[in-house]
Structures are given as structure tokens and as C-alpha cells.
All heavy atoms as TSV, in Angstrom:
chain	resi	resn	atom	element	x	y	z
A	1	MET	N	N	97.836	112.432	102.738
A	1	MET	CA	C	97.209	113.416	103.597
A	1	MET	C	C	97.898	114.769	103.499
A	1	MET	O	O	97.593	115.667	104.268
A	1	MET	CB	C	97.183	112.930	105.043
A	1	MET	CG	C	96.287	111.704	105.250
A	1	MET	SD	S	96.182	111.128	106.956
A	1	MET	CE	C	95.429	112.511	107.748
A	2	GLY	N	N	98.854	114.892	102.596
A	2	GLY	CA	C	99.449	116.193	102.352
A	2	GLY	C	C	100.614	116.571	103.250
A	2	GLY	O	O	100.968	117.741	103.332
A	3	PHE	N	N	101.217	115.605	103.950
A	3	PHE	CA	C	102.359	115.921	104.792
A	3	PHE	C	C	103.590	116.192	103.942
A	3	PHE	O	O	103.765	115.564	102.899
A	3	PHE	CB	C	102.661	114.770	105.762
A	3	PHE	CG	C	101.602	114.559	106.800
A	3	PHE	CD1	C	100.788	113.449	106.775
A	3	PHE	CD2	C	101.429	115.479	107.816
A	3	PHE	CE1	C	99.812	113.253	107.728
A	3	PHE	CE2	C	100.454	115.299	108.784
A	3	PHE	CZ	C	99.650	114.180	108.733
A	4	PRO	N	N	104.460	117.094	104.395
A	4	PRO	CA	C	105.696	117.345	103.656
A	4	PRO	C	C	106.556	116.086	103.598
A	4	PRO	O	O	106.555	115.276	104.534
A	4	PRO	CB	C	106.404	118.438	104.472
A	4	PRO	CG	C	105.372	119.014	105.373
A	4	PRO	CD	C	104.331	117.957	105.570
A	5	GLY	N	N	107.287	115.939	102.505
A	5	GLY	CA	C	108.130	114.764	102.313
A	5	GLY	C	C	109.143	114.563	103.427
A	5	GLY	O	O	109.423	113.429	103.824
A	6	ARG	N	N	109.702	115.647	103.951
A	6	ARG	CA	C	110.691	115.544	105.030
A	6	ARG	C	C	110.065	114.955	106.292
A	6	ARG	O	O	110.671	114.136	106.972
A	6	ARG	CB	C	111.295	116.926	105.315
A	6	ARG	CG	C	112.291	116.944	106.434
A	6	ARG	CD	C	113.565	116.197	106.061
A	6	ARG	NE	N	114.483	116.243	107.184
A	6	ARG	CZ	C	115.211	115.235	107.600
A	6	ARG	NH1	N	115.176	114.093	106.958
A	6	ARG	NH2	N	116.004	115.355	108.626
A	7	PHE	N	N	108.833	115.347	106.601
A	7	PHE	CA	C	108.130	114.811	107.764
A	7	PHE	C	C	107.896	113.311	107.603
A	7	PHE	O	O	108.140	112.530	108.526
A	7	PHE	CB	C	106.798	115.540	107.959
A	7	PHE	CG	C	105.963	114.990	109.079
A	7	PHE	CD1	C	106.270	115.301	110.395
A	7	PHE	CD2	C	104.887	114.170	108.807
A	7	PHE	CE1	C	105.498	114.788	111.431
A	7	PHE	CE2	C	104.109	113.656	109.829
A	7	PHE	CZ	C	104.418	113.963	111.145
A	8	VAL	N	N	107.438	112.910	106.426
A	8	VAL	CA	C	107.188	111.493	106.156
A	8	VAL	C	C	108.493	110.705	106.285
A	8	VAL	O	O	108.525	109.619	106.878
A	8	VAL	CB	C	106.560	111.305	104.762
A	8	VAL	CG1	C	106.458	109.839	104.407
A	8	VAL	CG2	C	105.197	111.979	104.701
A	9	GLN	N	N	109.583	111.249	105.753
A	9	GLN	CA	C	110.869	110.564	105.827
A	9	GLN	C	C	111.342	110.422	107.274
A	9	GLN	O	O	111.869	109.375	107.661
A	9	GLN	CB	C	111.927	111.301	105.006
A	9	GLN	CG	C	113.230	110.539	104.881
A	9	GLN	CD	C	113.049	109.175	104.229
A	9	GLN	OE1	O	112.402	109.053	103.190
A	9	GLN	NE2	N	113.596	108.149	104.843
A	10	LEU	N	N	111.139	111.443	108.102
A	10	LEU	CA	C	111.514	111.353	109.518
A	10	LEU	C	C	110.746	110.245	110.225
A	10	LEU	O	O	111.316	109.475	111.009
A	10	LEU	CB	C	111.264	112.687	110.222
A	10	LEU	CG	C	112.275	113.789	109.965
A	10	LEU	CD1	C	111.773	115.103	110.563
A	10	LEU	CD2	C	113.625	113.428	110.543
A	11	ILE	N	N	109.453	110.143	109.956
A	11	ILE	CA	C	108.646	109.092	110.571
A	11	ILE	C	C	109.106	107.721	110.082
A	11	ILE	O	O	109.257	106.783	110.875
A	11	ILE	CB	C	107.138	109.301	110.290
A	11	ILE	CG1	C	106.650	110.605	110.915
A	11	ILE	CG2	C	106.315	108.113	110.775
A	11	ILE	CD1	C	106.766	110.664	112.424
A	12	MET	N	N	109.354	107.588	108.786
A	12	MET	CA	C	109.818	106.303	108.242
A	12	MET	C	C	111.167	105.912	108.832
A	12	MET	O	O	111.396	104.742	109.156
A	12	MET	CB	C	109.886	106.351	106.723
A	12	MET	CG	C	108.532	106.441	106.051
A	12	MET	SD	S	107.407	105.107	106.532
A	12	MET	CE	C	108.260	103.689	105.892
A	13	ASP	N	N	112.068	106.870	108.993
A	13	ASP	CA	C	113.363	106.582	109.616
A	13	ASP	C	C	113.176	106.137	111.065
A	13	ASP	O	O	113.868	105.238	111.540
A	13	ASP	CB	C	114.275	107.809	109.569
A	13	ASP	CG	C	114.770	108.117	108.168
A	13	ASP	OD1	O	114.645	107.249	107.282
A	13	ASP	OD2	O	115.274	109.240	107.966
A	14	TYR	N	N	112.224	106.751	111.748
A	14	TYR	CA	C	111.975	106.424	113.147
A	14	TYR	C	C	111.470	105.000	113.309
A	14	TYR	O	O	111.907	104.275	114.205
A	14	TYR	CB	C	110.971	107.410	113.742
A	14	TYR	CG	C	110.638	107.126	115.174
A	14	TYR	CD1	C	111.527	107.463	116.190
A	14	TYR	CD2	C	109.448	106.508	115.521
A	14	TYR	CE1	C	111.234	107.202	117.516
A	14	TYR	CE2	C	109.143	106.248	116.839
A	14	TYR	CZ	C	110.036	106.586	117.828
A	14	TYR	OH	O	109.740	106.317	119.132
A	15	ILE	N	N	110.550	104.581	112.447
A	15	ILE	CA	C	109.958	103.257	112.634
A	15	ILE	C	C	110.739	102.143	111.958
A	15	ILE	O	O	110.487	100.980	112.213
A	15	ILE	CB	C	108.482	103.220	112.185
A	15	ILE	CG1	C	108.346	103.474	110.687
A	15	ILE	CG2	C	107.655	104.193	112.986
A	15	ILE	CD1	C	106.932	103.288	110.175
A	16	SER	N	N	111.700	102.470	111.110
A	16	SER	CA	C	112.434	101.399	110.427
A	16	SER	C	C	113.934	101.463	110.633
A	16	SER	O	O	114.647	100.605	110.143
A	16	SER	CB	C	112.126	101.433	108.930
A	16	SER	OG	O	112.565	102.655	108.372
A	17	GLY	N	N	114.432	102.429	111.377
A	17	GLY	CA	C	115.879	102.589	111.493
A	17	GLY	C	C	116.480	102.118	112.795
A	17	GLY	O	O	117.385	102.746	113.319
A	18	ILE	N	N	115.995	101.003	113.339
A	18	ILE	CA	C	116.486	100.529	114.619
A	18	ILE	C	C	117.300	99.256	114.398
A	18	ILE	O	O	116.890	98.352	113.692
A	18	ILE	CB	C	115.315	100.249	115.579
A	18	ILE	CG1	C	114.560	101.535	115.855
A	18	ILE	CG2	C	115.800	99.610	116.862
A	18	ILE	CD1	C	113.308	101.357	116.639
A	19	ASP	N	N	118.472	99.207	115.011
A	19	ASP	CA	C	119.315	98.008	114.987
A	19	ASP	C	C	119.523	97.531	116.415
A	19	ASP	O	O	119.629	98.335	117.337
A	19	ASP	CB	C	120.692	98.309	114.384
A	19	ASP	CG	C	120.621	98.651	112.902
A	19	ASP	OD1	O	119.649	98.253	112.255
A	19	ASP	OD2	O	121.548	99.314	112.424
A	20	PHE	N	N	119.587	96.224	116.587
A	20	PHE	CA	C	119.877	95.645	117.894
A	20	PHE	C	C	121.197	94.910	117.818
A	20	PHE	O	O	121.438	94.143	116.880
A	20	PHE	CB	C	118.781	94.651	118.311
A	20	PHE	CG	C	117.440	95.281	118.530
A	20	PHE	CD1	C	116.454	95.195	117.558
A	20	PHE	CD2	C	117.163	95.944	119.701
A	20	PHE	CE1	C	115.214	95.765	117.757
A	20	PHE	CE2	C	115.925	96.526	119.910
A	20	PHE	CZ	C	114.944	96.436	118.938
A	21	ALA	N	N	122.050	95.117	118.801
A	21	ALA	CA	C	123.308	94.374	118.879
A	21	ALA	C	C	123.054	93.086	119.653
A	21	ALA	O	O	122.411	93.089	120.693
A	21	ALA	CB	C	124.379	95.205	119.568
A	22	VAL	N	N	123.561	91.983	119.133
A	22	VAL	CA	C	123.426	90.688	119.795
A	22	VAL	C	C	124.722	90.404	120.536
A	22	VAL	O	O	125.805	90.481	119.959
A	22	VAL	CB	C	123.142	89.570	118.773
A	22	VAL	CG1	C	123.052	88.225	119.465
A	22	VAL	CG2	C	121.860	89.868	118.014
A	23	MET	N	N	124.592	90.106	121.832
A	23	MET	CA	C	125.770	89.798	122.633
A	23	MET	C	C	125.666	88.372	123.146
A	23	MET	O	O	124.632	87.960	123.654
A	23	MET	CB	C	125.900	90.775	123.794
A	23	MET	CG	C	126.087	92.205	123.333
A	23	MET	SD	S	126.407	93.338	124.683
A	23	MET	CE	C	128.100	92.936	125.016
A	24	VAL	N	N	126.753	87.627	122.995
A	24	VAL	CA	C	126.844	86.266	123.515
A	24	VAL	C	C	128.077	86.208	124.399
A	24	VAL	O	O	129.181	86.529	123.946
A	24	VAL	CB	C	126.937	85.234	122.366
A	24	VAL	CG1	C	127.107	83.834	122.923
A	24	VAL	CG2	C	125.702	85.306	121.479
A	25	ASN	N	N	127.868	85.817	125.633
A	25	ASN	CA	C	128.963	85.757	126.615
A	25	ASN	C	C	129.689	87.091	126.729
A	25	ASN	O	O	130.908	87.142	126.841
A	25	ASN	CB	C	129.945	84.636	126.281
A	25	ASN	CG	C	129.304	83.270	126.366
A	25	ASN	OD1	O	128.421	83.047	127.181
A	25	ASN	ND2	N	129.727	82.369	125.509
A	26	GLY	N	N	128.938	88.198	126.659
A	26	GLY	CA	C	129.517	89.520	126.831
A	26	GLY	C	C	130.211	90.096	125.615
A	26	GLY	O	O	130.803	91.158	125.688
A	27	GLU	N	N	130.150	89.414	124.466
A	27	GLU	CA	C	130.800	89.900	123.251
A	27	GLU	C	C	129.764	90.096	122.146
A	27	GLU	O	O	128.895	89.258	121.954
A	27	GLU	CB	C	131.866	88.912	122.766
A	27	GLU	CG	C	133.029	88.764	123.714
A	27	GLU	CD	C	134.076	87.805	123.159
A	27	GLU	OE1	O	134.199	87.716	121.913
A	27	GLU	OE2	O	134.747	87.156	123.964
A	28	GLU	N	N	129.912	91.209	121.423
A	28	GLU	CA	C	129.024	91.434	120.282
A	28	GLU	C	C	129.324	90.410	119.202
A	28	GLU	O	O	130.473	90.178	118.846
A	28	GLU	CB	C	129.232	92.837	119.705
A	28	GLU	CG	C	128.593	93.924	120.517
A	28	GLU	CD	C	128.658	95.272	119.820
A	28	GLU	OE1	O	128.836	95.306	118.588
A	28	GLU	OE2	O	128.522	96.289	120.510
A	29	CYS	N	N	128.263	89.817	118.692
A	29	CYS	CA	C	128.476	88.823	117.629
A	29	CYS	C	C	127.624	89.119	116.399
A	29	CYS	O	O	127.535	88.300	115.502
A	29	CYS	CB	C	128.228	87.412	118.137
A	29	CYS	SG	S	126.561	87.093	118.673
A	30	GLY	N	N	126.990	90.280	116.357
A	30	GLY	CA	C	126.220	90.644	115.184
A	30	GLY	C	C	125.112	91.612	115.503
A	30	GLY	O	O	124.888	91.978	116.657
A	31	TYR	N	N	124.439	92.042	114.456
A	31	TYR	CA	C	123.341	92.994	114.586
A	31	TYR	C	C	122.094	92.421	113.944
A	31	TYR	O	O	122.163	91.655	112.990
A	31	TYR	CB	C	123.681	94.322	113.903
A	31	TYR	CG	C	124.727	95.120	114.646
A	31	TYR	CD1	C	126.080	94.946	114.383
A	31	TYR	CD2	C	124.345	96.035	115.608
A	31	TYR	CE1	C	127.035	95.671	115.069
A	31	TYR	CE2	C	125.296	96.765	116.305
A	31	TYR	CZ	C	126.636	96.575	116.023
A	31	TYR	OH	O	127.570	97.291	116.711
A	32	ILE	N	N	120.965	92.821	114.486
A	32	ILE	CA	C	119.669	92.441	113.917
A	32	ILE	C	C	118.957	93.728	113.573
A	32	ILE	O	O	118.855	94.638	114.398
A	32	ILE	CB	C	118.827	91.638	114.919
A	32	ILE	CG1	C	119.529	90.330	115.281
A	32	ILE	CG2	C	117.433	91.389	114.368
A	32	ILE	CD1	C	118.834	89.567	116.374
A	33	GLN	N	N	118.466	93.816	112.345
A	33	GLN	CA	C	117.634	94.960	111.955
A	33	GLN	C	C	116.230	94.437	111.720
A	33	GLN	O	O	115.948	93.803	110.707
A	33	GLN	CB	C	118.156	95.627	110.692
A	33	GLN	CG	C	117.371	96.876	110.353
A	33	GLN	CD	C	117.947	97.612	109.166
A	33	GLN	OE1	O	118.717	97.068	108.391
A	33	GLN	NE2	N	117.554	98.849	109.022
A	34	PRO	N	N	115.327	94.669	112.697
A	34	PRO	CA	C	113.967	94.157	112.559
A	34	PRO	C	C	113.218	94.853	111.432
A	34	PRO	O	O	113.517	95.987	111.079
A	34	PRO	CB	C	113.327	94.456	113.914
A	34	PRO	CG	C	114.115	95.591	114.451
A	34	PRO	CD	C	115.514	95.448	113.902
A	35	GLY	N	N	112.219	94.157	110.891
A	35	GLY	CA	C	111.406	94.729	109.829
A	35	GLY	C	C	110.494	95.837	110.330
A	35	GLY	O	O	110.102	96.711	109.587
A	36	LYS	N	N	110.149	95.792	111.600
A	36	LYS	CA	C	109.261	96.797	112.181
A	36	LYS	C	C	109.966	97.416	113.374
A	36	LYS	O	O	110.297	96.744	114.335
A	36	LYS	CB	C	107.946	96.164	112.612
A	36	LYS	CG	C	107.174	95.565	111.469
A	36	LYS	CD	C	105.925	94.898	111.957
A	36	LYS	CE	C	105.221	94.232	110.797
A	36	LYS	NZ	N	104.101	93.434	111.231
A	37	GLY	N	N	110.214	98.697	113.330
A	37	GLY	CA	C	110.932	99.354	114.398
A	37	GLY	C	C	110.052	99.880	115.507
A	37	GLY	O	O	110.518	100.140	116.595
A	38	LEU	N	N	108.777	100.034	115.269
A	38	LEU	CA	C	107.867	100.556	116.282
A	38	LEU	C	C	107.441	99.403	117.183
A	38	LEU	O	O	107.001	98.367	116.712
A	38	LEU	CB	C	106.655	101.184	115.598
A	38	LEU	CG	C	105.786	102.076	116.431
A	38	LEU	CD1	C	106.588	103.277	116.915
A	38	LEU	CD2	C	104.609	102.543	115.628
A	39	ARG	N	N	107.586	99.595	118.472
A	39	ARG	CA	C	107.285	98.532	119.410
A	39	ARG	C	C	106.108	98.908	120.302
A	39	ARG	O	O	105.797	100.072	120.482
A	39	ARG	CB	C	108.516	98.251	120.270
A	39	ARG	CG	C	109.648	97.669	119.461
A	39	ARG	CD	C	110.929	97.600	120.254
A	39	ARG	NE	N	111.358	98.862	120.832
A	39	ARG	CZ	C	111.940	99.853	120.166
A	39	ARG	NH1	N	112.141	99.743	118.876
A	39	ARG	NH2	N	112.315	100.963	120.776
A	40	GLN	N	N	105.501	97.875	120.876
A	40	GLN	CA	C	104.397	98.097	121.803
A	40	GLN	C	C	104.899	98.954	122.962
A	40	GLN	O	O	105.980	98.732	123.484
A	40	GLN	CB	C	103.879	96.769	122.316
A	40	GLN	CG	C	102.677	96.906	123.218
A	40	GLN	CD	C	102.142	95.550	123.645
A	40	GLN	OE1	O	102.646	94.517	123.228
A	40	GLN	NE2	N	101.129	95.558	124.472
A	41	GLY	N	N	104.127	99.937	123.339
A	41	GLY	CA	C	104.506	100.818	124.418
A	41	GLY	C	C	105.264	102.049	123.964
A	41	GLY	O	O	105.553	102.930	124.759
A	42	ASP	N	N	105.598	102.119	122.686
A	42	ASP	CA	C	106.294	103.289	122.164
A	42	ASP	C	C	105.347	104.486	122.252
A	42	ASP	O	O	104.194	104.401	121.846
A	42	ASP	CB	C	106.691	103.037	120.712
A	42	ASP	CG	C	107.662	104.063	120.187
A	42	ASP	OD1	O	107.327	105.260	120.260
A	42	ASP	OD2	O	108.728	103.678	119.696
A	43	PRO	N	N	105.806	105.621	122.789
A	43	PRO	CA	C	104.902	106.766	122.950
A	43	PRO	C	C	104.379	107.338	121.631
A	43	PRO	O	O	103.348	108.006	121.622
A	43	PRO	CB	C	105.746	107.803	123.695
A	43	PRO	CG	C	107.133	107.314	123.683
A	43	PRO	CD	C	107.124	105.865	123.335
A	44	LEU	N	N	105.046	107.078	120.535
A	44	LEU	CA	C	104.592	107.585	119.242
A	44	LEU	C	C	103.532	106.678	118.613
A	44	LEU	O	O	102.780	107.096	117.739
A	44	LEU	CB	C	105.791	107.727	118.296
A	44	LEU	CG	C	105.582	108.448	116.988
A	44	LEU	CD1	C	105.077	109.868	117.236
A	44	LEU	CD2	C	106.871	108.488	116.197
A	45	SER	N	N	103.430	105.443	119.094
A	45	SER	CA	C	102.542	104.453	118.506
A	45	SER	C	C	101.079	104.899	118.386
A	45	SER	O	O	100.486	104.761	117.320
A	45	SER	CB	C	102.647	103.146	119.296
A	45	SER	OG	O	101.837	102.159	118.744
A	46	PRO	N	N	100.447	105.430	119.434
A	46	PRO	CA	C	99.040	105.828	119.284
A	46	PRO	C	C	98.828	106.921	118.242
A	46	PRO	O	O	97.832	106.917	117.520
A	46	PRO	CB	C	98.649	106.339	120.671
A	46	PRO	CG	C	99.693	105.860	121.602
A	46	PRO	CD	C	100.921	105.618	120.799
A	47	TYR	N	N	99.772	107.841	118.145
A	47	TYR	CA	C	99.640	108.929	117.173
A	47	TYR	C	C	99.776	108.420	115.742
A	47	TYR	O	O	99.034	108.838	114.846
A	47	TYR	CB	C	100.666	110.022	117.460
A	47	TYR	CG	C	100.511	110.600	118.838
A	47	TYR	CD1	C	101.427	110.316	119.828
A	47	TYR	CD2	C	99.419	111.396	119.159
A	47	TYR	CE1	C	101.274	110.822	121.111
A	47	TYR	CE2	C	99.253	111.917	120.428
A	47	TYR	CZ	C	100.191	111.626	121.403
A	47	TYR	OH	O	100.028	112.120	122.660
A	48	LEU	N	N	100.708	107.497	115.523
A	48	LEU	CA	C	100.854	106.922	114.181
A	48	LEU	C	C	99.632	106.092	113.815
A	48	LEU	O	O	99.195	106.097	112.665
A	48	LEU	CB	C	102.120	106.078	114.096
A	48	LEU	CG	C	103.410	106.863	114.077
A	48	LEU	CD1	C	104.608	105.920	114.083
A	48	LEU	CD2	C	103.482	107.781	112.876
A	49	PHE	N	N	99.056	105.380	114.792
A	49	PHE	CA	C	97.852	104.614	114.533
A	49	PHE	C	C	96.720	105.537	114.091
A	49	PHE	O	O	96.021	105.263	113.111
A	49	PHE	CB	C	97.439	103.826	115.782
A	49	PHE	CG	C	96.162	103.063	115.603
A	49	PHE	CD1	C	96.155	101.870	114.909
A	49	PHE	CD2	C	94.968	103.556	116.095
A	49	PHE	CE1	C	94.968	101.166	114.721
A	49	PHE	CE2	C	93.785	102.868	115.921
A	49	PHE	CZ	C	93.791	101.671	115.228
A	50	ILE	N	N	96.545	106.651	114.807
A	50	ILE	CA	C	95.484	107.603	114.459
A	50	ILE	C	C	95.712	108.180	113.064
A	50	ILE	O	O	94.776	108.284	112.270
A	50	ILE	CB	C	95.388	108.716	115.521
A	50	ILE	CG1	C	94.855	108.135	116.827
A	50	ILE	CG2	C	94.496	109.863	115.044
A	50	ILE	CD1	C	94.961	109.065	118.013
A	51	LEU	N	N	96.961	108.541	112.749
A	51	LEU	CA	C	97.258	109.073	111.409
A	51	LEU	C	C	96.942	108.046	110.329
A	51	LEU	O	O	96.345	108.372	109.291
A	51	LEU	CB	C	98.725	109.485	111.305
A	51	LEU	CG	C	99.089	110.805	111.944
A	51	LEU	CD1	C	100.607	110.991	111.915
A	51	LEU	CD2	C	98.412	111.947	111.233
A	52	CYS	N	N	97.326	106.801	110.557
A	52	CYS	CA	C	97.051	105.753	109.567
A	52	CYS	C	C	95.553	105.521	109.395
A	52	CYS	O	O	95.062	105.349	108.278
A	52	CYS	CB	C	97.740	104.451	109.966
A	52	CYS	SG	S	99.530	104.527	109.834
A	53	MET	N	N	94.823	105.518	110.514
A	53	MET	CA	C	93.376	105.323	110.420
A	53	MET	C	C	92.696	106.486	109.711
A	53	MET	O	O	91.769	106.279	108.927
A	53	MET	CB	C	92.767	105.115	111.811
A	53	MET	CG	C	93.159	103.791	112.441
A	53	MET	SD	S	92.837	102.356	111.388
A	53	MET	CE	C	91.090	102.457	111.154
A	54	GLU	N	N	93.149	107.704	109.963
A	54	GLU	CA	C	92.582	108.864	109.264
A	54	GLU	C	C	92.841	108.751	107.757
A	54	GLU	O	O	91.963	109.063	106.953
A	54	GLU	CB	C	93.176	110.164	109.813
A	54	GLU	CG	C	92.669	110.537	111.184
A	54	GLU	CD	C	91.197	110.892	111.194
A	54	GLU	OE1	O	90.698	111.473	110.212
A	54	GLU	OE2	O	90.539	110.590	112.210
A	55	GLY	N	N	94.026	108.311	107.390
A	55	GLY	CA	C	94.338	108.117	105.975
A	55	GLY	C	C	93.477	107.038	105.349
A	55	GLY	O	O	92.965	107.189	104.235
A	56	LEU	N	N	93.281	105.924	106.074
A	56	LEU	CA	C	92.440	104.837	105.573
A	56	LEU	C	C	90.997	105.296	105.417
A	56	LEU	O	O	90.340	105.004	104.412
A	56	LEU	CB	C	92.517	103.639	106.519
A	56	LEU	CG	C	91.658	102.432	106.153
A	56	LEU	CD1	C	92.061	101.880	104.789
A	56	LEU	CD2	C	91.756	101.367	107.217
A	57	ILE	N	N	90.482	106.028	106.394
A	57	ILE	CA	C	89.109	106.539	106.315
A	57	ILE	C	C	88.950	107.466	105.113
A	57	ILE	O	O	87.958	107.385	104.385
A	57	ILE	CB	C	88.732	107.264	107.618
A	57	ILE	CG1	C	88.578	106.254	108.747
A	57	ILE	CG2	C	87.454	108.082	107.447
A	57	ILE	CD1	C	88.491	106.869	110.118
A	58	ALA	N	N	89.945	108.316	104.877
A	58	ALA	CA	C	89.882	109.225	103.720
A	58	ALA	C	C	89.857	108.437	102.418
A	58	ALA	O	O	89.092	108.764	101.496
A	58	ALA	CB	C	91.054	110.197	103.743
A	59	LEU	N	N	90.662	107.391	102.318
A	59	LEU	CA	C	90.684	106.573	101.099
A	59	LEU	C	C	89.359	105.831	100.901
A	59	LEU	O	O	88.856	105.736	99.777
A	59	LEU	CB	C	91.841	105.576	101.152
A	59	LEU	CG	C	93.236	106.164	101.019
A	59	LEU	CD1	C	94.293	105.091	101.284
A	59	LEU	CD2	C	93.437	106.770	99.635
A	60	ILE	N	N	88.796	105.312	101.987
A	60	ILE	CA	C	87.505	104.613	101.881
A	60	ILE	C	C	86.407	105.586	101.479
A	60	ILE	O	O	85.588	105.278	100.594
A	60	ILE	CB	C	87.163	103.895	103.206
A	60	ILE	CG1	C	88.109	102.724	103.424
A	60	ILE	CG2	C	85.701	103.430	103.210
A	60	ILE	CD1	C	87.991	102.050	104.775
A	61	ASN	N	N	86.370	106.768	102.084
A	61	ASN	CA	C	85.355	107.767	101.721
A	61	ASN	C	C	85.468	108.174	100.260
A	61	ASN	O	O	84.465	108.337	99.566
A	61	ASN	CB	C	85.458	108.992	102.629
A	61	ASN	CG	C	84.898	108.734	104.011
A	61	ASN	OD1	O	84.063	107.853	104.201
A	61	ASN	ND2	N	85.368	109.490	104.984
A	62	GLU	N	N	86.699	108.335	99.783
A	62	GLU	CA	C	86.906	108.684	98.371
A	62	GLU	C	C	86.401	107.571	97.456
A	62	GLU	O	O	85.735	107.834	96.450
A	62	GLU	CB	C	88.402	108.918	98.140
A	62	GLU	CG	C	88.744	109.374	96.746
A	62	GLU	CD	C	90.238	109.621	96.613
A	62	GLU	OE1	O	90.804	110.361	97.451
A	62	GLU	OE2	O	90.836	109.062	95.672
A	63	ALA	N	N	86.663	106.322	97.826
A	63	ALA	CA	C	86.200	105.190	97.017
A	63	ALA	C	C	84.680	105.091	97.034
A	63	ALA	O	O	84.057	104.767	96.013
A	63	ALA	CB	C	86.829	103.893	97.523
A	64	VAL	N	N	84.052	105.385	98.170
A	64	VAL	CA	C	82.586	105.353	98.254
A	64	VAL	C	C	81.995	106.433	97.354
A	64	VAL	O	O	81.027	106.184	96.624
A	64	VAL	CB	C	82.122	105.533	99.724
A	64	VAL	CG1	C	80.625	105.798	99.802
A	64	VAL	CG2	C	82.492	104.307	100.549
A	65	GLU	N	N	82.581	107.620	97.385
A	65	GLU	CA	C	82.077	108.706	96.541
A	65	GLU	C	C	82.221	108.395	95.061
A	65	GLU	O	O	81.372	108.779	94.251
A	65	GLU	CB	C	82.803	110.004	96.883
A	65	GLU	CG	C	82.407	110.585	98.220
A	65	GLU	CD	C	83.237	111.801	98.613
A	65	GLU	OE1	O	84.003	112.302	97.760
A	65	GLU	OE2	O	83.110	112.246	99.767
A	66	GLU	N	N	83.286	107.685	94.692
A	66	GLU	CA	C	83.497	107.306	93.288
A	66	GLU	C	C	82.614	106.133	92.875
A	66	GLU	O	O	82.482	105.842	91.698
A	66	GLU	CB	C	84.960	106.922	93.057
A	66	GLU	CG	C	85.926	108.063	93.171
A	66	GLU	CD	C	87.374	107.607	93.071
A	66	GLU	OE1	O	87.637	106.379	93.025
A	66	GLU	OE2	O	88.253	108.482	93.064
A	67	GLY	N	N	82.061	105.423	93.857
A	67	GLY	CA	C	81.220	104.273	93.572
A	67	GLY	C	C	81.991	102.976	93.437
A	67	GLY	O	O	81.428	101.951	93.070
A	68	SER	N	N	83.284	102.990	93.727
A	68	SER	CA	C	84.070	101.766	93.611
A	68	SER	C	C	84.104	100.979	94.914
A	68	SER	O	O	84.666	99.899	94.985
A	68	SER	CB	C	85.504	102.092	93.166
A	68	SER	OG	O	86.141	102.941	94.099
A	69	TRP	N	N	83.472	101.498	95.959
A	69	TRP	CA	C	83.367	100.798	97.240
A	69	TRP	C	C	81.906	100.897	97.651
A	69	TRP	O	O	81.358	101.979	97.785
A	69	TRP	CB	C	84.247	101.482	98.282
A	69	TRP	CG	C	84.249	100.808	99.629
A	69	TRP	CD1	C	83.180	100.572	100.424
A	69	TRP	CD2	C	85.381	100.296	100.323
A	69	TRP	NE1	N	83.573	99.966	101.585
A	69	TRP	CE2	C	84.925	99.779	101.549
A	69	TRP	CE3	C	86.738	100.247	100.044
A	69	TRP	CZ2	C	85.778	99.202	102.473
A	69	TRP	CZ3	C	87.575	99.678	100.983
A	69	TRP	CH2	C	87.103	99.163	102.164
A	70	VAL	N	N	81.304	99.760	97.869
A	70	VAL	CA	C	79.899	99.731	98.250
A	70	VAL	C	C	79.806	99.376	99.720
A	70	VAL	O	O	80.338	98.367	100.162
A	70	VAL	CB	C	79.119	98.698	97.402
A	70	VAL	CG1	C	77.663	98.644	97.833
A	70	VAL	CG2	C	79.240	99.027	95.932
A	71	CYS	N	N	79.143	100.230	100.479
A	71	CYS	CA	C	78.952	99.990	101.910
A	71	CYS	C	C	77.647	99.239	102.102
A	71	CYS	O	O	76.597	99.674	101.642
A	71	CYS	CB	C	78.900	101.304	102.682
A	71	CYS	SG	S	80.448	102.183	102.681
A	72	LEU	N	N	77.735	98.121	102.783
A	72	LEU	CA	C	76.541	97.333	103.086
A	72	LEU	C	C	76.237	97.464	104.558
A	72	LEU	O	O	77.125	97.454	105.403
A	72	LEU	CB	C	76.768	95.860	102.759
A	72	LEU	CG	C	77.110	95.557	101.286
A	72	LEU	CD1	C	77.411	94.070	101.137
A	72	LEU	CD2	C	75.961	95.941	100.386
A	73	THR	N	N	74.977	97.594	104.880
A	73	THR	CA	C	74.546	97.646	106.277
A	73	THR	C	C	73.723	96.411	106.551
A	73	THR	O	O	72.769	96.111	105.838
A	73	THR	CB	C	73.695	98.913	106.533
A	73	THR	OG1	O	74.455	100.045	106.139
A	73	THR	CG2	C	73.331	99.026	107.996
A	74	TRP	N	N	74.114	95.698	107.575
A	74	TRP	CA	C	73.408	94.466	107.945
A	74	TRP	C	C	72.627	94.730	109.223
A	74	TRP	O	O	73.135	95.277	110.179
A	74	TRP	CB	C	74.402	93.338	108.202
A	74	TRP	CG	C	75.131	92.961	106.949
A	74	TRP	CD1	C	76.315	93.470	106.525
A	74	TRP	CD2	C	74.729	92.047	105.966
A	74	TRP	NE1	N	76.674	92.917	105.335
A	74	TRP	CE2	C	75.717	92.033	104.956
A	74	TRP	CE3	C	73.621	91.221	105.813
A	74	TRP	CZ2	C	75.640	91.222	103.839
A	74	TRP	CZ3	C	73.545	90.411	104.681
A	74	TRP	CH2	C	74.545	90.428	103.718
A	75	PHE	N	N	71.374	94.321	109.219
A	75	PHE	CA	C	70.541	94.448	110.401
A	75	PHE	C	C	70.220	93.055	110.904
A	75	PHE	O	O	69.869	92.167	110.145
A	75	PHE	CB	C	69.243	95.194	110.068
A	75	PHE	CG	C	69.482	96.611	109.663
A	75	PHE	CD1	C	69.495	96.976	108.331
A	75	PHE	CD2	C	69.701	97.597	110.630
A	75	PHE	CE1	C	69.725	98.289	107.942
A	75	PHE	CE2	C	69.923	98.895	110.261
A	75	PHE	CZ	C	69.938	99.247	108.911
A	76	TYR	N	N	70.312	92.890	112.209
A	76	TYR	CA	C	69.997	91.586	112.804
A	76	TYR	C	C	68.728	91.672	113.591
A	76	TYR	O	O	68.413	92.614	114.217
A	76	TYR	CB	C	71.136	91.136	113.733
A	76	TYR	CG	C	72.413	90.861	112.997
A	76	TYR	CD1	C	73.433	91.781	112.951
A	76	TYR	CD2	C	72.565	89.653	112.324
A	76	TYR	CE1	C	74.601	91.522	112.283
A	76	TYR	CE2	C	73.730	89.386	111.645
A	76	TYR	CZ	C	74.749	90.316	111.628
A	76	TYR	OH	O	75.902	90.043	110.944
């Protein structure tokens, strides 16, 4: 979608750069780095969803124009 590389990198760092400390009996015993850093309720989540959907729509429209994606309409 034409975003600057630095902007994309900031978003990627935001959604993938979270570590959780595990504590057992009040002592740290390790860290967990989840595969997905964005969590439900995160204020950035709706905006990232919209950006991803806009990108997907653009890719689908481009494929339809090229003829490599055929849209079927079903009537009931």
C-alpha cells in the first residue's frame, strides 16, 4: 500500500516484540515470547484490521482486473 519501510517496521515491532516474564512463587523463572503480540482489546487492533482488509481488497481487485480471480455471484 506504499507505506514507508520505517512505518512498517514500527508496526511489526509493535505486534511481535512483546515478552512475558513467568513468575513461580514470586521468582522469575523464564520468559515467553508469543508468536502474536497483538491482543484482543488492544487499541491499535481495529486500525490494523482495517489496513489489512484494505490491502486484501486491493490485491483481490488487482487479480480480478488481470483475470486471475473470477468473482461468482450466487442467487438463491
